[in-house]
Structures are given as C-alpha cells and as structure tokens.
N, C-alpha and C positions, 0 to 999 in steps of 0.2 A: 416664734423666734424673733429676737431683736435684730432688725435690719438697718439700724441707724448707727453710723460710725460717729462717735463723739470725739472731737479734737479740741485742743486748747482755744481754737478760734471759731468753732462752729460745729454744727451737727448735719450729717448728710445721710439721706436714705440711699443705700447702695444695693444693687442686685447683680447676680451673675447673669450670664447669657448662655443659653436660654434659661429662664426661670422654670422650676419644676415644683409645684405646690406639694408634691409628695416628699420632697427632700429639703427644700429651702435651705441650702447650704449658704453660709455667710460669704460675702464678697470681700472680706478682709479678716485678719487675725491679729493676735497680740504683737506680732512682729511689725506689722504696718503701724499700729498704734504707738509702739515704742519709738519708731523712727520719727513720727510726726511730733511726739512730745520732745524728743531730742532737738529737733529743729526749732521748736518754740522756746526752748530753755534759754534764758538771757545769757548764760555762760557759753553758749554755742556761738562762735563767730561765723555768721552766715553771710558770705559775700553776695554782692549783686551780680547780675549777669545771667547767662543761660543755665537753666536747670535741665538735666537729662535724667529721666527715670527709666531704669532698665528692669525688665521682667515684672512690671506691675501687673499682677495676675488678672484683676477685674477692674482696674482703674481707680482703686481706692486712693492711692497716693497722688495720682495725677489730678483727680477731682478735688481733693482737699487742698493741694498746692495751687491749683488754678483759682480756687475761690479765695485763698489767702493773698495771692500776689497777682491780681489781674493786670495784664499788660506785660508781665515779665516773660521773656522767651522761655517756653516750656516744651520739652520734647519727650515723648514716650517712645520707647523702643521695645517691641514685643515680638515673640515668635508665634503668638496665638491669634488666629483670626477671630475666634469667639471672644478672647480677652479684649481685642480692639473694639469689637462691636459693643461689648459691655461698657467700655470706657466712654464711647460716644453716648450711650444711653444714660449713663450715670452723670456725665457732664450736663446733658440736656435736663435731667431731672433736678439738678442743682441750679438751674437757671443760667448755665454757662454755655455759650456758643462753642460747640466742639471744634470749630475752625480756629479758635484762639490758641489751641495746642497743636503742635505738629505730631501727628500720630504716625510713627514710622514702624516698619517691620525690620526684622533682623537681616533682611536682604537689602535694605536701603543703605545708602551712604550715611554714616553718622555725622553729627555736627562737626564743624572744623574747630570749634572752641567750646569747652564745657567748663563752667565755673562752679557748679554744684553737681556732683555725680552721685546719684542714689541708686543702689543696686539691691533689688529683691533677689536673694539667693535662689537660683533655680534648682530643681531636682537633679538636673544634669550638670556634673562638674565640667564636662566638655563644653557645654554651651556657655557657662560662666567664663571659661578660659578663652573661648573664641571672642566673646563680647568685650572682655577686658583688653585683649590684644587690639581689637578694632577701635576701641575708644581711647586707648592710651595716648596716641598722638594728639588728641584734643585736650588732654589734661595738662595743666600747668602747675607751677609751684604753689600758686594760691588757691587751687581748686579744693573745695571741701568734698571729700570722698567718704561716704557712709554706706555700708551694706547692712542688711537686716535679714533675719531669718529665725525660725524656731530653733531651739537648741539642737534638736535632732537633725537639722539641716546644715548646721555650721560645724564643720569638721576641721581637723588640723590641715588636711589637704586644701580646704577652702581658703584658709588663712595664708597658706603658702602661695597660692595663686595670686592673691592681692599683693603679698610681699614681693613676689618675683616680677610682677608686671607693673604694679603701681608704685610701691614703696613700703617703708616700715609700717607694720600693721599690728594692731592690738584689738582686743575684744572688750566689751563692757561686761558688767555684771549681768547675770540672767535675771529678767523680770517677767513673771508670768510665763516662764518657759520660752522666752524670746531673748535674743541677744543681738547687739550691734557689732558691726565690724568697722573699725576706725582706721583708715589708711592715710598716710601722709605722702603725697606725691614726691618722687625723687626724680628730678629732671635728668640726672646722670645715668639712670638705668638705660641699658641698650634697648632700642625699639626693634624687637624681632617680629617677623610676620607670624600670624596664626598658623598652627600646624594643621588646621582643618581647611578643606574637607579631607577625609581619609578614604583611601581607595584600596580595595583588595579583590582577589579572585574568589568566587564562590566555591565552596568545598565540593568534594566528589559526591556527597550524598544530597546535593541540591537538585537532583533529578534532571529535568530538561535544561536547566541553566547552569549545570556544573561547569566550573572553570571559567565562567564569564566574569568580566569586571563589574564591580558595583561601586557607586560613589555615595559617601555618607557625609553630610554636613553635620556640624556639632549639634547635639541635642536630639538627633534622630534615635529612636528606640534601637538598642543593640547595634550601635554605630560601628563597633569594632569587630563584629562577628555576625553570622547568620543565626538568629534565635531558633530554638528547638521547635517552637510551634510552627513557624514558617517552613522549616525543613520538612515537617510532617505534612503540612498543607500542600507543598509542592508536589508530593507524590500522589495527591488525590484531587487534583483540579479537574474540572470538566474538560472534555475535548470536543472537537468538531464545532468550533465557535466561529468559523469563517462566515462573514456576512452578518454577524450578530453584534449588538452593542453591549459591551462588557465594561463594568465599572470595578476598578480596584479601589475599594472604599477604605479609607485610612491607610493610604498606600505606602507610607514610610518611604524607604529608599527605592520602591518601585519593582522589587524582585518578583512579586506575584504577577503584576502586569507584564513584566518582561517575559515570564514563562509563557503567558498566553501569546504574546507577540511572536515568540520563537516557534511555537507549535502551530498557531493559527494566524499567519500574517494577514489574512483577509478580515480579521476581526476589527471592529471599530472600538478603540479603547479610550476610556476616560480614567485617569488616575487622579484621585482627589484626597485631600487631607486638610485638617484645620491648621496644621503647622506649616509655616512658610519654609522652614528649613527642610522639612520632609518633601514638599513638592519640588523644591530646587534639587534635592538629591535624586528624586525619581527622574526628573528631566535630564539630569547629567548622566544618570545610569543608562538611559536610552541612547544618549549621544555617544557614550563609551562603547556601545554595541552597534557598530555600523550595519550589521545584518538586519536590524529592526527598523532601518530607515524607511522601508516601504510601508511599515505599519502605520495606519492612521491613528495617532494618539494625541489626546488633549490632556493638558496638565492644569489642574484647577484647585486653587485654595478656596475653601468655603466651609459652610456648615453642613457637612455630610451630604445628604441627598436632598436637602431642603430646597435647593435652587433648581432641581431637575423637574422637568414637566412630568405630570402623572402619566404612567404607562408609556414611558419613553425608553425603557431599558430592558434588555433580554436576560442578562446575568449580572449578579452582584457577588463579588468575592471579598471576604472580610475576615481580618484577624483583629477583633475588637479589643480595645483596652479595658482594664477592669479598675481604673482609677480616674479621678478628675483632679489633677494636680496631686495634693497629698491625701485627698479623701478617697478611701476605697469605696467604690460605688459602681453599680451597673447602669447608671443613668445614661452614660454615653452609648453603651451597647444597646439599650432599649430604644434610644432615639435612632440609632443606625438601623435596627430591625424594622421599626415602624416606617422610617423613611424609605427603606428598601421595598416594603410592601406597596407603598404609594407609587414609587417610581417604576416598579416592574410591570411589564405587560402580562396579561393573563397567560399562564403557562410558563412564565419566566421563573427563574430560581435564584434564591439566595443561598450561597454556600459559605459556611463559617468554620473556622478552626478555633478551639478554645480549650482551656483547662477543664477537665471533667468536673471538678468540684464547683464550678461556677453555676451549673444548672441552667445553661442557656436553652436547653431543649424545652424546658417548661415555658420560658418566655416566648420562644418561637412558636410553640403550639398555640399559645394564647393569641399571638399576633397574626399568624398565618392559618391557624386551624390544622396544621400538619407539620411534622418534623420527622425525618429519618436519619439514622446514623450511617454515614457512608463508610467510615473507617474509624478505628480507635486503637489506642494502646493504653498502657496503665496511666498515662498522664494527660493525653489529649484525645479529643474527639473531633471529627469533621462531620458537621451537621448540614442537612439540606432541607430547605423549605420551599414550596412551590406556591406561586401566586395563582389562586383559583378564581 
C-alpha cells in the first residue's frame, strides 16, 4: 500500500495509530488531497495568521501544513486520542517538532482568532454543529473557511450548518469522489450557543438505570437515544461486583458503568474511551446521578487498555465499534479483546455485546481460548470470555 501523501510542496510518509500490518489503512484520502491542492492553487487567496484544522483524522493536513508554513501559528482540534497520537508521530516522521503545532482536543478552549479554518467533515453532524458553534466567534470577515469530505460525507444538512453558523456556502465540483465546502463568513449572523450537550432520561427498558438522566456531548454514539445493543447489554451485565475493579471499555456516555455503580456501589470503576467527548459525557452522566457519588470511579481518555498494567482488572465490559472512521473494520474490536486479555487477572472476565453477524465469538475463542453466549436475540449476542 502507498503510505506517502504527495502534495504540491512535498511528500510525507503518514501512518495511522496504531499501525496494523494486516490492514494498513491509509492515513489520508482524496478529500485531504483535494483541500491541500486548493490551498496551493494560485487563485486561492490564502491569508496570513492562525490556521485551525478541525477533525484532521490522522494528522495528514496538520503535517502537510506545518511543513509548508514553518513558524505560522497552527492549531489542530480533534476528538480522537488516537488521531492526536498519530499526528505527533507523523509530525516527528516528517522532521517537525510536534510542539510547533498546538494539538487541542474538542474539550479545550478554541483559539480566540482564526484566519484560516479548515474542517474535515466528521461522520457526526452533531459534532460538526458543536465545533462550528464553538469556533464561530473566532472567525472574522477575512477568514478563509474551507471544509472537505468525500461525496458520501457531504450532505445538504452539512451545507446548511455552514450556512447557518458561518455564512453563505457553496460546494466545489467533485474530484475523485471528494468535494470542498467553501463558506464566506458573515459577521452579521447571530452568535448562538451550541445546543450540546444533550440530556435525557433513560427509557423504561434500560433495566437497572431506567429513568436516570444521561448526558451526551456532540459526536457520542447514539447521542439522542439509548442504542439497542446497550439496551440488551444492560439486561445481561454481571452482578456481585463489589470490591472488584471493573472497566467500562469504550464507555461512550457511561451508561454501562452507571449500571454497575447503581447495583454494586462498592465496585472500583474505570470508564475509558478514545473520544474526549465520550469521556466528558460519562463523567457528566455520573455527576447527574448523585446516588453514584460514593462509587469510586475514574474517567480516562486513552488507547483502550494499552495503558493498564497487566493483570490489574477483574471485569471488562464492552460494546465494541465495528468501524474505524469510515472504514468498516474489526481492528478496534480485536485490539480491545487482546488488551482485555492482557489487563485481566486470571479468572477475570470480558463481557461483550455485539451484532451477531460480526462473528466476534470466533475472535474471542482465538484470543482467550474460550467463549460462551450469555444471552442472545435475533440481532445481538452477549458473549463472555474468561482469562485462564
């Protein structure tokens, strides 16, 4: 696979984080290339000043721009812990000191002034809405605003958000199934606050947490409702966990961890996710449920269980994703399973909910040497593997 991004001003070897030789997915796509060519076009009026890159998935845009404009203020804003680590690695590989760029998360305060705003359209329309609201006060009449995405990612609703929050918006012609979004800032638009986070009460079929409040920041999976997989999982969680160290892996808004805290307040909980928005949601969900205040809970953004000490955990609970950004892949799930086996003490268990068609039982038997089905319905299965 070609792992070199060619731009009008140089070539850069880029990788995702973590790399997996079995998949070797590229760290950029045609949408990134299209945006960089647009910025290099002599007909594009590129102002000086601070560049803000939003949603740069693996640092392709940040690395290329840092190389082209050394010394120019450059800010990357991402919701992905892994994407931020990939950016640091790609900057280093390009011979650029990562500290020359400000690598911010979606939970950090954005720059006060932005002269070039580049937006990689995210999968979540809600996350795009939230970020545009947060950045709009920093945009001025002379700001160059360009979004980019594959054609399948750029919808009428996407353009309406730019139009409503930034100003008049148009799209480019499609090139290699990629498209640019060109927005002209309108200082006269009202600056309204972001509607996120979104709060609601869990439904009656949410088992032990029914009726409890939950907090969702923009971009969190199923932020406006409880997804069906988690609903099913909540009915089949282990019990009797007081005194045990339990990890809600890929915690999202923290509903699974909350269910453990309600039933087993003596459990030591760790809620972890690679999304900064998710971990913030989980922490606020716990705050919104005062009855869980006595539960010992830690909220951690990171690379799954990679940073946990071996044999330091008793139970891992997981509803794994089946995609990595737009690529359908079981890479993330496989890493979660192998990380769980490493982190679990002997006799500890990993309990997973997943769509039946994904075949995770095969992977779990390969990783753990065992797997049993705790419960199932036509769509989902709850699987259990024990560290022997």
